[in-house]
C-alpha positions in Angstrom: 80.0 202.7 -35.3 76.5 200.6 -34.9 73.5 201.9 -33.5 71.4 199.4 -31.4 68.2 200.2 -29.9 67.7 200.9 -26.3 65.9 197.6 -26.0 69.3 195.9 -27.4 71.4 197.7 -25.1 69.3 196.6 -22.1 69.5 193.0 -22.9 73.1 193.1 -23.4 73.6 194.6 -20.0 71.1 192.1 -18.6 72.9 189.0 -20.0 76.7 190.5 -19.1 75.2 191.1 -15.6 73.7 187.3 -15.6 77.2 185.9 -17.1 78.8 187.6 -14.2 76.4 186.3 -11.6 76.7 182.7 -13.0 80.9 183.2 -13.0 80.9 184.2 -9.3 78.9 181.6 -8.3 80.9 178.6 -10.4 84.0 180.2 -8.6 82.3 180.2 -5.2 81.5 176.4 -5.8 85.0 175.2 -6.5 87.8 174.7 -3.7 89.9 177.8 -3.2 93.6 176.1 -4.1 91.6 175.0 -7.6 90.2 178.4 -7.9 93.7 180.0 -7.2 95.3 177.6 -9.8 93.0 178.4 -12.6 93.2 182.4 -12.2 96.9 181.7 -12.4 96.6 179.9 -15.5 94.2 182.4 -17.0 96.7 185.3 -15.8 99.3 183.7 -17.8 97.4 182.7 -20.8 96.3 186.3 -20.9 99.8 188.0 -20.5 101.1 185.8 -23.9 101.1 187.8 -26.8 98.9 187.2 -29.6 100.9 185.4 -32.7 98.2 184.8 -35.6 98.5 181.7 -37.3 100.0 181.6 -41.0 97.3 181.5 -43.9 98.3 178.4 -45.2 100.6 175.1 -44.2 104.1 175.7 -44.6 105.5 174.8 -48.0 102.3 175.0 -49.9 102.2 177.1 -53.2 99.7 180.0 -53.5 96.9 179.1 -55.8 97.6 180.3 -59.4 95.2 183.3 -60.6 92.2 182.0 -62.4 92.5 182.1 -66.3 92.2 185.6 -68.1 93.0 187.1 -64.5 96.9 187.0 -64.7 98.6 190.2 -64.0 100.0 192.6 -66.5 103.5 192.1 -67.4 105.7 195.3 -66.3 106.2 198.1 -68.8 109.5 198.2 -70.3 110.3 202.1 -69.7 112.2 203.3 -72.6 112.3 207.4 -72.4 111.8 208.7 -76.0 112.3 212.3 -77.0 109.4 214.4 -78.3 109.2 214.4 -82.0 
């Protein structure tokens, strides 16, 4: 866990309060039907599950290992008794 100074915590709290103030002022400035539609769209977007995007485009092969970094071949297991 990261520790922040008292000044940083106060600045973050002030920033959060200011953002809430700006958001409420913005919502008050738009017409009620538009605000209700926006709230419905936001709720619908937040209710959708998060699906992470694949790391690579479909059909692309992964990069081969760099020369000299190839994985070691699998060991062949031949259990022998003690001599």
